Structure formats: C-alpha cells, structure tokens
Backbone as ProteinMPNN parsed JSONL, in Angstrom:
{"seq_chain_A": "MFHRGLFLYAFGQSLHFAVWLRLMPEVDRPARVPKPLRRALAEFRMDFGRWAWPLLAVAAVSVVLLFAGGGPAREAYFALTYFHVGLEAAALARRAAVGPSPVPIAEAAPGSRQRARANARIIAGGNVCA", "coords_chain_A": {"N_chain_A": [[0.83, -1.199, 0.0], [1.976, 1.229, 0.796], [3.912, 1.65, -1.21], [2.316, 1.991, -3.453], [0.968, 4.363, -2.805], [3.172, 6.088, -2.663], [4.02, 5.973, -5.313], [1.773, 7.141, -6.596], [1.91, 9.706, -5.48], [4.409, 10.603, -6.502], [3.85, 10.474, -9.242], [1.754, 12.336, -9.427], [3.159, 14.666, -8.678], [4.962, 14.83, -10.824], [3.207, 15.301, -12.947], [2.143, 17.75, -12.095], [4.429, 19.453, -12.101], [5.103, 19.218, -14.787], [2.984, 20.536, -16.022], [3.187, 23.183, -14.935], [5.868, 23.947, -15.365], [6.481, 23.341, -17.985], [4.211, 23.207, -19.832], [2.582, 25.531, -19.289], [4.429, 27.746, -19.725], [4.713, 27.322, -22.478], [2.287, 28.166, -23.514], [2.369, 30.919, -23.177], [4.5, 31.703, -24.682], [5.892, 33.754, -27.192], [7.276, 33.045, -29.501], [8.279, 30.313, -31.711], [10.397, 28.86, -30.744], [12.149, 28.173, -27.663], [13.228, 30.754, -25.321], [16.582, 32.003, -25.201], [18.919, 31.124, -22.577], [20.284, 33.327, -21.491], [18.565, 35.48, -22.088], [16.274, 34.702, -20.679], [17.306, 34.777, -18.082], [17.884, 37.504, -17.905], [15.293, 38.58, -18.049], [14.279, 37.492, -15.72], [15.866, 38.883, -13.888], [14.892, 41.45, -14.428], [12.281, 41.17, -13.5], [12.572, 40.619, -10.722], [14.43, 42.409, -9.793], [16.747, 43.762, -7.511], [16.611, 41.531, -5.928], [17.041, 39.276, -7.405], [19.582, 37.848, -7.68], [20.091, 37.05, -4.943], [17.837, 35.333, -4.629], [18.364, 33.351, -6.548], [20.706, 32.316, -5.45], [19.745, 31.275, -3.012], [18.076, 29.29, -4.044], [19.965, 27.614, -5.29], [21.537, 26.792, -3.089], [19.548, 25.489, -1.66], [18.974, 23.282, -3.292], [21.38, 21.856, -3.103], [21.348, 21.312, -0.341], [19.078, 19.696, -0.184], [19.957, 17.379, -1.442], [22.244, 16.705, 0.04], [21.67, 17.224, 2.676], [20.031, 15.46, 4.075], [17.596, 14.215, 6.395], [16.47, 16.655, 7.803], [16.472, 18.549, 5.707], [14.75, 17.358, 3.856], [12.416, 17.361, 5.376], [11.958, 20.117, 5.631], [11.526, 20.69, 2.937], [9.118, 19.245, 2.444], [7.436, 20.588, 4.214], [7.332, 23.125, 3.011], [6.15, 22.3, 0.644], [3.595, 21.454, 1.493], [2.622, 23.918, 2.366], [2.553, 25.233, -0.088], [0.563, 23.735, -1.365], [-1.62, 24.561, 0.132], [-1.702, 27.272, -0.609], [-2.336, 27.036, -3.349], [-4.845, 25.812, -3.151], [-6.297, 27.844, -1.88], [-6.17, 29.815, -3.881], [-7.563, 28.529, -5.96], [-10.073, 28.249, -4.722], [-10.792, 30.93, -4.415], [-10.916, 31.651, -7.103], [-13.035, 30.033, -7.915], [-15.086, 31.134, -6.383], [-15.184, 33.869, -7.092], [-14.886, 33.914, -9.844], [-13.655, 34.131, -13.27], [-11.48, 36.889, -14.15], [-12.833, 39.892, -15.581], [-11.332, 41.224, -17.526], [-8.729, 39.979, -19.318], [-5.395, 39.523, -18.09], [-3.291, 39.916, -19.903], [-4.435, 41.616, -21.726], [-4.92, 43.873, -20.279], [-2.957, 45.856, -20.186], [-2.075, 46.739, -23.045], [0.606, 45.639, -25.005], [2.548, 46.251, -23.109], [4.282, 44.348, -22.03], [5.732, 43.587, -24.29], [6.935, 46.043, -24.913], [8.54, 46.349, -22.645], [10.29, 44.22, -23.0], [11.47, 45.001, -25.414], [12.752, 47.317, -24.642], [14.573, 46.397, -22.868], [17.947, 45.787, -22.479], [20.387, 43.451, -22.886], [23.387, 42.793, -21.512], [25.915, 40.72, -21.855], [28.863, 39.096, -21.433], [30.207, 40.943, -23.028], [28.69, 41.092, -25.296], [25.901, 42.646, -26.784], [22.541, 42.261, -26.574], [19.263, 42.698, -27.789]], "CA_chain_A": [[0.0, 0.0, 0.0], [2.862, 2.392, 0.867], [4.539, 1.854, -2.517], [1.3, 2.524, -4.364], [0.792, 5.77, -2.443], [4.376, 6.809, -3.066], [3.965, 6.086, -6.77], [0.76, 8.135, -6.947], [2.44, 11.017, -5.123], [5.445, 10.968, -7.478], [3.185, 10.712, -10.525], [1.06, 13.625, -9.312], [4.163, 15.727, -8.707], [5.494, 14.966, -12.184], [2.18, 15.987, -13.752], [2.068, 19.133, -11.623], [5.579, 20.195, -12.606], [5.027, 19.256, -16.253], [2.044, 21.593, -16.401], [3.637, 24.529, -14.57], [7.201, 24.286, -15.849], [6.621, 23.124, -19.417], [3.038, 23.531, -20.639], [2.158, 26.927, -19.122], [5.296, 28.645, -20.496], [4.464, 27.143, -23.909], [1.11, 28.95, -23.872], [2.72, 32.336, -23.162], [5.69, 31.966, -25.494], [5.539, 34.413, -28.443], [7.986, 32.467, -30.644], [8.212, 28.852, -31.783], [11.52, 28.272, -30.015], [12.307, 28.75, -26.323], [14.193, 31.846, -25.207], [17.917, 31.625, -24.717], [19.079, 31.226, -21.131], [20.66, 34.709, -21.137], [17.374, 36.328, -22.123], [15.425, 34.304, -19.555], [17.93, 35.299, -16.874], [17.698, 38.963, -17.901], [13.894, 38.851, -17.699], [14.173, 37.18, -14.293], [16.448, 40.026, -13.175], [13.961, 42.576, -14.557], [11.112, 40.92, -12.658], [12.87, 40.616, -9.295], [15.324, 43.511, -9.451], [17.917, 43.458, -6.692], [16.411, 40.255, -5.246], [17.25, 38.167, -8.34], [20.75, 37.033, -7.331], [19.87, 36.318, -3.678], [16.882, 34.241, -4.841], [19.064, 32.275, -7.251], [21.636, 31.712, -4.498], [18.948, 30.461, -2.088], [17.636, 28.11, -4.787], [21.12, 26.719, -5.48], [21.872, 26.211, -1.788], [18.462, 24.57, -1.308], [19.146, 22.033, -4.043], [22.498, 21.137, -2.486], [20.907, 20.812, 0.966], [18.149, 18.589, -0.376], [20.704, 16.168, -1.765], [23.253, 16.374, 1.04], [21.231, 17.553, 4.025], [19.342, 14.371, 4.75], [16.246, 14.338, 6.941], [15.941, 18.004, 8.02], [16.219, 19.214, 4.425], [13.522, 16.775, 3.3], [11.287, 17.839, 6.177], [11.706, 21.506, 5.226], [10.933, 20.645, 1.592], [7.722, 18.835, 2.528], [6.692, 21.673, 4.859], [7.064, 24.122, 1.971], [5.223, 21.698, -0.306], [2.239, 21.534, 2.051], [2.248, 25.328, 2.323], [2.249, 25.488, -1.489], [-0.75, 23.136, -1.633], [-2.602, 25.465, 0.731], [-1.825, 28.468, -1.458], [-3.073, 26.675, -4.565], [-6.242, 25.58, -2.783], [-6.915, 29.158, -1.654], [-6.332, 30.482, -5.18], [-8.654, 27.865, -6.676], [-11.326, 28.593, -4.045], [-11.117, 32.311, -4.796], [-11.297, 31.636, -8.52], [-14.372, 29.441, -8.0], [-16.057, 32.036, -5.771], [-15.263, 35.15, -7.798], [-14.947, 33.686, -11.281], [-12.522, 34.722, -13.989], [-11.482, 38.345, -14.229], [-13.491, 40.313, -16.815], [-10.328, 41.633, -18.508], [-7.521, 39.166, -19.158], [-4.22, 40.291, -17.676], [-2.505, 40.281, -21.078], [-5.087, 42.715, -22.431], [-5.084, 45.02, -19.388], [-1.995, 46.874, -20.606], [-1.631, 46.211, -24.331], [1.959, 45.907, -25.458], [3.496, 46.644, -22.059], [5.318, 43.324, -21.903], [6.588, 43.674, -25.466], [7.748, 47.249, -24.771], [9.559, 46.089, -21.63], [11.304, 43.371, -23.607], [12.195, 45.76, -26.428], [13.588, 48.305, -23.97], [15.612, 45.726, -22.073], [19.191, 45.453, -23.188], [21.101, 42.443, -22.116], [24.814, 42.844, -21.753], [26.497, 39.494, -21.303], [30.1, 38.707, -22.079], [30.593, 41.933, -24.02], [27.722, 41.125, -26.383], [24.671, 43.36, -26.457], [21.383, 41.657, -27.232], [18.031, 43.417, -27.471]], "C_chain_A": [[0.873, 1.261, 0.0], [3.467, 2.698, -0.501], [3.558, 2.428, -3.52], [1.051, 4.005, -4.079], [1.977, 6.625, -2.855], [4.417, 7.01, -4.575], [2.951, 7.146, -7.194], [1.226, 9.553, -6.622], [3.478, 11.482, -6.145], [4.828, 11.258, -8.841], [2.447, 12.05, -10.511], [2.015, 14.798, -9.355], [4.713, 15.922, -10.116], [4.476, 15.634, -13.101], [2.099, 17.466, -13.39], [3.218, 19.966, -12.207], [5.595, 20.248, -14.128], [4.101, 20.373, -16.707], [2.645, 22.969, -16.134], [4.991, 24.912, -15.133], [7.352, 24.114, -17.354], [5.411, 23.623, -20.205], [2.602, 24.992, -20.512], [3.103, 27.902, -19.814], [5.099, 28.506, -22.002], [3.285, 27.995, -24.371], [1.477, 30.422, -24.032], [3.866, 32.682, -24.102], [5.302, 32.582, -26.828], [6.193, 33.783, -29.67], [7.886, 30.946, -30.599], [9.315, 28.179, -30.972], [11.625, 28.901, -28.636], [13.33, 29.884, -26.322], [15.544, 31.307, -24.785], [18.017, 31.854, -23.209], [19.451, 32.645, -20.707], [19.455, 35.634, -21.121], [16.442, 35.987, -20.964], [15.987, 34.84, -18.242], [17.757, 36.817, -16.782], [16.256, 39.331, -17.549], [13.639, 38.544, -16.227], [14.716, 38.339, -13.465], [15.556, 41.255, -13.28], [12.767, 42.405, -13.627], [11.413, 41.103, -11.179], [13.851, 41.693, -8.855], [16.509, 43.056, -8.623], [17.785, 42.148, -5.938], [16.728, 39.061, -6.141], [18.416, 37.275, -7.917], [20.604, 36.36, -5.971], [18.88, 35.158, -3.824], [17.536, 33.063, -5.553], [20.047, 31.562, -6.315], [20.892, 30.813, -3.509], [18.477, 29.187, -2.785], [18.786, 27.112, -4.96], [21.503, 26.04, -4.176], [20.803, 25.202, -1.367], [18.603, 23.237, -2.029], [20.276, 21.213, -3.431], [22.074, 20.55, -1.14], [19.93, 19.656, 0.832], [18.885, 17.287, -0.663], [21.645, 15.741, -0.64], [22.76, 16.512, 2.476], [20.501, 16.468, 4.77], [17.957, 14.745, 5.237], [15.737, 15.753, 7.139], [15.642, 18.749, 6.715], [14.949, 18.675, 3.778], [12.305, 17.26, 4.061], [10.943, 19.283, 5.828], [11.062, 21.556, 3.852], [9.453, 20.279, 1.663], [6.872, 19.88, 3.247], [6.355, 22.766, 3.847], [6.078, 23.596, 0.934], [3.796, 21.788, 0.221], [1.746, 22.971, 2.091], [1.828, 25.714, 0.904], [0.876, 24.923, -1.853], [-1.846, 24.031, -1.054], [-2.801, 26.732, -0.088], [-2.612, 28.172, -2.731], [-4.546, 26.452, -4.265], [-6.964, 26.903, -2.545], [-7.141, 29.89, -2.97], [-7.462, 29.854, -5.986], [-10.005, 28.184, -6.055], [-11.745, 30.015, -4.391], [-11.593, 32.374, -6.227], [-12.704, 31.074, -8.687], [-15.43, 30.394, -7.444], [-16.265, 33.302, -6.585], [-15.474, 34.951, -9.292], [-13.768, 34.35, -11.962], [-12.624, 36.237, -14.034], [-12.102, 38.775, -15.556], [-12.503, 40.715, -17.915], [-9.109, 40.753, -18.306], [-6.309, 40.037, -18.876], [-3.423, 40.759, -18.888], [-3.117, 41.454, -21.829], [-5.222, 43.966, -21.569], [-4.153, 46.16, -19.764], [-1.403, 46.423, -21.935], [-0.203, 46.621, -24.66], [2.967, 46.215, -24.378], [4.615, 45.614, -21.917], [6.274, 43.368, -23.088], [7.477, 44.917, -25.397], [8.864, 47.025, -23.759], [10.67, 45.218, -22.197], [12.13, 44.138, -24.631], [13.144, 46.764, -25.778], [14.726, 47.677, -23.18], [16.801, 45.413, -22.959], [19.984, 44.531, -22.305], [22.573, 42.538, -22.49], [25.425, 41.626, -21.064], [27.755, 39.149, -22.096], [30.534, 39.674, -23.157], [29.641, 42.027, -25.195], [26.471, 41.849, -25.931], [23.559, 42.735, -27.279], [20.162, 42.47, -26.853], [16.88, 42.474, -27.392]], "O_chain_A": [[0.571, 2.234, -0.69], [3.532, 3.857, -0.91], [3.928, 3.26, -4.348], [0.937, 4.807, -5.006], [1.811, 7.745, -3.337], [4.798, 8.075, -5.06], [3.245, 7.964, -8.065], [0.975, 10.487, -7.384], [3.431, 12.623, -6.603], [5.246, 12.196, -9.521], [2.512, 12.808, -11.479], [1.729, 15.814, -9.99], [4.909, 17.056, -10.554], [4.847, 16.45, -13.944], [1.999, 18.326, -14.265], [2.996, 21.052, -12.742], [6.058, 21.233, -14.701], [4.401, 21.079, -17.67], [2.618, 23.833, -17.011], [5.244, 26.095, -15.362], [8.266, 24.688, -17.945], [5.573, 24.389, -21.155], [2.284, 25.627, -21.517], [2.616, 28.834, -20.455], [5.298, 29.474, -22.736], [3.284, 28.491, -25.497], [0.959, 31.099, -24.92], [4.165, 33.861, -24.292], [4.474, 32.018, -27.543], [5.703, 33.973, -30.783], [7.469, 30.364, -29.597], [9.16, 27.03, -30.56], [11.227, 30.052, -28.455], [14.185, 29.967, -27.204], [15.64, 30.288, -24.101], [17.293, 32.673, -22.643], [18.984, 33.12, -19.671], [19.334, 36.481, -20.237], [15.881, 36.884, -20.336], [15.233, 35.303, -17.386], [17.512, 37.35, -15.7], [16.028, 40.298, -16.823], [12.877, 39.248, -15.563], [14.113, 38.735, -12.467], [15.465, 42.029, -12.328], [12.292, 43.373, -13.034], [10.604, 41.678, -10.451], [14.077, 41.868, -7.658], [17.195, 42.096, -8.973], [18.765, 41.686, -5.355], [16.684, 37.926, -5.668], [18.247, 36.061, -7.809], [20.962, 35.189, -5.844], [19.066, 34.11, -3.205], [17.291, 31.909, -5.203], [20.199, 30.342, -6.385], [21.353, 29.714, -3.202], [18.478, 28.116, -2.178], [18.596, 25.907, -4.796], [21.767, 24.837, -4.158], [21.125, 24.17, -0.78], [18.375, 22.182, -1.438], [20.138, 20.001, -3.259], [22.409, 19.405, -0.835], [19.949, 18.732, 1.645], [18.489, 16.223, -0.187], [21.821, 14.547, -0.397], [23.373, 15.969, 3.396], [20.364, 16.547, 5.99], [17.233, 15.495, 4.581], [14.635, 16.049, 6.677], [14.666, 19.494, 6.635], [14.162, 19.437, 3.216], [11.269, 17.541, 3.459], [9.768, 19.637, 5.739], [10.161, 22.36, 3.614], [8.624, 20.922, 1.02], [5.697, 20.041, 2.917], [5.233, 23.273, 3.823], [5.265, 24.353, 0.405], [2.884, 22.156, -0.519], [0.56, 23.218, 1.871], [0.853, 26.443, 0.721], [0.111, 25.567, -2.571], [-2.884, 24.233, -1.686], [-3.925, 27.209, -0.246], [-3.458, 28.966, -3.141], [-5.405, 26.863, -5.045], [-8.111, 27.069, -2.96], [-8.182, 30.518, -3.161], [-8.236, 30.565, -6.626], [-10.985, 28.372, -6.776], [-12.923, 30.275, -4.631], [-12.561, 33.068, -6.537], [-13.481, 31.572, -9.502], [-16.543, 30.458, -7.966], [-17.396, 33.758, -6.75], [-16.168, 35.741, -9.932], [-12.978, 35.045, -11.324], [-13.716, 36.8, -13.964], [-11.918, 38.092, -16.563], [-12.8, 40.566, -19.1], [-8.508, 40.773, -17.232], [-6.214, 41.161, -19.37], [-2.928, 41.886, -18.9], [-2.405, 42.206, -22.495], [-5.602, 45.02, -22.079], [-4.538, 47.325, -19.666], [-0.346, 45.793, -21.958], [0.149, 47.799, -24.601], [4.141, 46.423, -24.684], [5.772, 45.98, -21.706], [7.483, 43.207, -22.921], [8.645, 44.859, -25.779], [9.998, 47.453, -23.974], [11.848, 45.441, -21.916], [13.345, 43.956, -24.716], [14.223, 47.03, -26.307], [15.715, 48.337, -22.861], [16.664, 44.849, -24.044], [20.218, 44.806, -21.128], [22.944, 42.378, -23.653], [25.439, 41.531, -19.837], [27.691, 38.936, -23.306], [31.177, 39.261, -24.123], [29.76, 42.939, -26.012], [26.032, 41.672, -24.795], [23.621, 42.684, -28.508], [20.037, 42.892, -25.703], [15.753, 42.896, -27.133]]}, "name": "protein", "num_of_chains": 1, "seq": "MFHRGLFLYAFGQSLHFAVWLRLMPEVDRPARVPKPLRRALAEFRMDFGRWAWPLLAVAAVSVVLLFAGGGPAREAYFALTYFHVGLEAAALARRAAVGPSPVPIAEAAPGSRQRARANARIIAGGNVCA"}
C-alpha cells in the first residue's frame, strides 16, 4: 500500500511540474523556439530587481541541501510543499467564488510586456542583445 501511495504522489508531482514548468510557459511563449538562457535570466532580473541574485543563491543552496542535508532538508521541503498546496487551494477557491477576471491580464496593458522586452538590453560577455 505504501509503494502505491508513493507512486501516486510521485506521478502527481510529475504531472504538476510538467504543467507549470513546461506547458504553461508554452502557452505564453511568443515564438516557436524557447528563449535563450541569457534572455530568460535577464527577464528574471527585470522581474525581481535586486532580489534576483539572492533568490538564485537560495535556490542553489536549497538544491544542495536537499541532496546532502538528509532528513531536516527533506522535512523543510515537505513543509514548503504543504504550504504550497494550501496556497493553490486558496487560489482555486477564490477563482471558484469570484470567477474569472473580466479583462484578461494580457489585455489590461496592451503591449506593455513587449515594450519592456524591447527596452531591455542584455549585456552578457561583451555582447549586447536586445
């Protein structure tokens, strides 16, 4: 019984991450090919500003701790996972109670995302990319 539950949990997690990390970005992608890593990193830095590098450092340290930290790291991971489930449940409950927004977010400010991308200049390794 334990193995079946563990399998269902792992399968559910893989579906969850497939949807949020692969399928949802595919819906929002303006081009047929994925963005280069430098452009994705530059957009991440634009979104989070001065918090971008500390967030990336925390993520890198967290991955190392999950692999090397043993029990306490796994317990912290599962605590954050359960918190995440609660956030998703609250968002779904709100969505069910209120319904979809009358104006889609992408249409609320036409062209603002494209203007932000066009105005962003990425300087990496001496190369300038727009």
